[in-house]
C-alpha atoms as a printed R data frame, in Angstrom:
   type eleno elety resid chain resno      x      y       z
1  ATOM     1    CA   UNK     A     1 64.885  6.028 110.650
2  ATOM     2    CA   UNK     A     2 62.221  6.258 107.929
3  ATOM     3    CA   UNK     A     3 63.178  5.127 104.451
4  ATOM     4    CA   UNK     A     4 62.364  7.003 101.277
5  ATOM     5    CA   UNK     A     5 59.580  5.224  99.443
6  ATOM     6    CA   UNK     A     6 60.788  6.586  96.092
7  ATOM     7    CA   UNK     A     7 64.247  5.079  96.539
8  ATOM     8    CA   UNK     A     8 62.897  1.687  97.556
9  ATOM     9    CA   UNK     A     9 60.522  1.567  94.568
10 ATOM    10    CA   UNK     A    10 62.923  2.896  91.903
11 ATOM    11    CA   UNK     A    11 63.078  0.934  88.657
12 ATOM    12    CA   UNK     A    12 66.141  0.121  86.522
13 ATOM    13    CA   UNK     A    13 65.388  1.422  83.001
14 ATOM    14    CA   UNK     A    14 67.866  1.256  80.162
15 ATOM    15    CA   UNK     A    15 69.704  4.547  79.539
16 ATOM    16    CA   UNK     A    16 68.169  6.560  76.698
17 ATOM    17    CA   UNK     A    17 71.526  8.058  75.656
18 ATOM    18    CA   UNK     A    18 74.300  5.827  77.009
19 ATOM    19    CA   UNK     A    19 77.076  8.078  75.673
20 ATOM    20    CA   UNK     A    20 76.253 11.263  77.589
21 ATOM    21    CA   UNK     A    21 73.765 13.890  78.653
22 ATOM    22    CA   UNK     A    22 70.790 13.875  76.297
23 ATOM    23    CA   UNK     A    23 70.414 17.663  76.127
24 ATOM    24    CA   UNK     A    24 74.158 18.418  76.017
25 ATOM    25    CA   UNK     A    25 74.650 15.967  73.154
26 ATOM    26    CA   UNK     A    26 71.825 17.658  71.216
27 ATOM    27    CA   UNK     A    27 73.387 21.144  71.474
28 ATOM    28    CA   UNK     A    28 77.095 20.328  71.677
29 ATOM    29    CA   UNK     A    29 77.296 21.147  75.400
30 ATOM    30    CA   UNK     A    30 79.586 19.672  78.016
31 ATOM    31    CA   UNK     A    31 79.021 17.976  81.348
32 ATOM    32    CA   UNK     A    32 80.942 17.115  84.513
33 ATOM    33    CA   UNK     A    33 79.100 14.011  85.786
34 ATOM    34    CA   UNK     A    34 76.058 12.095  84.585
35 ATOM    35    CA   UNK     A    35 72.844 10.962  86.299
36 ATOM    36    CA   UNK     A    36 70.276  8.404  85.070
37 ATOM    37    CA   UNK     A    37 66.571  8.881  85.797
38 ATOM    38    CA   UNK     A    38 65.300  5.666  87.337
39 ATOM    39    CA   UNK     A    39 61.820  6.117  85.927
40 ATOM    40    CA   UNK     A    40 62.473  6.711  82.222
41 ATOM    41    CA   UNK     A    41 66.227  6.255  81.645
42 ATOM    42    CA   UNK     A    42 66.927  9.915  80.804
43 ATOM    43    CA   UNK     A    43 70.639 10.681  81.094
44 ATOM    44    CA   UNK     A    44 71.272 14.206  82.345
45 ATOM    45    CA   UNK     A    45 74.231 16.145  83.654
46 ATOM    46    CA   UNK     A    46 74.790 16.944  87.337
47 ATOM    47    CA   UNK     A    47 74.374 20.290  89.070
48 ATOM    48    CA   UNK     A    48 78.126 20.969  88.727
49 ATOM    49    CA   UNK     A    49 77.616 20.959  84.950
50 ATOM    50    CA   UNK     A    50 76.585 24.134  83.103
51 ATOM    51    CA   UNK     A    51 73.226 22.707  81.984
52 ATOM    52    CA   UNK     A    52 72.146 20.948  85.200
53 ATOM    53    CA   UNK     A    53 69.938 18.781  82.995
54 ATOM    54    CA   UNK     A    54 69.266 15.972  85.516
55 ATOM    55    CA   UNK     A    55 67.650 18.432  87.943
56 ATOM    56    CA   UNK     A    56 65.917 20.216  85.070
57 ATOM    57    CA   UNK     A    57 64.428 16.858  84.017
58 ATOM    58    CA   UNK     A    58 63.056 16.347  87.550
59 ATOM    59    CA   UNK     A    59 61.436 19.813  87.545
60 ATOM    60    CA   UNK     A    60 59.881 19.215  84.125
61 ATOM    61    CA   UNK     A    61 58.506 15.680  84.589
62 ATOM    62    CA   UNK     A    62 58.661 15.026  88.368
63 ATOM    63    CA   UNK     A    63 60.500 11.709  88.120
64 ATOM    64    CA   UNK     A    64 61.869 11.580  91.680
65 ATOM    65    CA   UNK     A    65 64.983  9.353  91.646
66 ATOM    66    CA   UNK     A    66 68.287  9.512  89.785
67 ATOM    67    CA   UNK     A    67 71.296  7.252  90.041
68 ATOM    68    CA   UNK     A    68 74.881  8.193  89.374
69 ATOM    69    CA   UNK     A    69 75.802  7.196  85.824
70 ATOM    70    CA   UNK     A    70 79.516  7.333  86.596
71 ATOM    71    CA   UNK     A    71 81.630  4.151  86.407
72 ATOM    72    CA   UNK     A    72 81.961  2.492  89.805
73 ATOM    73    CA   UNK     A    73 79.265  4.603  91.504
74 ATOM    74    CA   UNK     A    74 75.934  3.083  92.558
75 ATOM    75    CA   UNK     A    75 74.341  5.771  94.755
76 ATOM    76    CA   UNK     A    76 70.821  7.072  94.180
77 ATOM    77    CA   UNK     A    77 69.236 10.452  95.014
78 ATOM    78    CA   UNK     A    78 65.580 11.285  95.606
79 ATOM    79    CA   UNK     A    79 64.761 14.899  94.705
80 ATOM    80    CA   UNK     A    80 61.396 14.766  96.509
81 ATOM    81    CA   UNK     A    81 62.701 13.617  99.896
82 ATOM    82    CA   UNK     A    82 66.278 14.976  99.571
83 ATOM    83    CA   UNK     A    83 67.465 11.473 100.438
84 ATOM    84    CA   UNK     A    84 70.398  9.388  99.283
85 ATOM    85    CA   UNK     A    85 70.270  5.664  98.893
């Protein structure tokens, strides 16, 4: 089975907004779960959230990998290859 190159090369940047979704915090929005961009540290909300800011961030800047920013979760997701790691 081929491995996703993006997942294997993902960095570990510090979260830019450790207390919640960057965009939701700016406008007083709400989120369900959080995701951290593993290229720049952007914290965005998941696709179950009204804003879907993690996916929006990928479409705007093409940073391919996010990691769950939920306590106890370590999984990663590559938007480019639709792969979980």
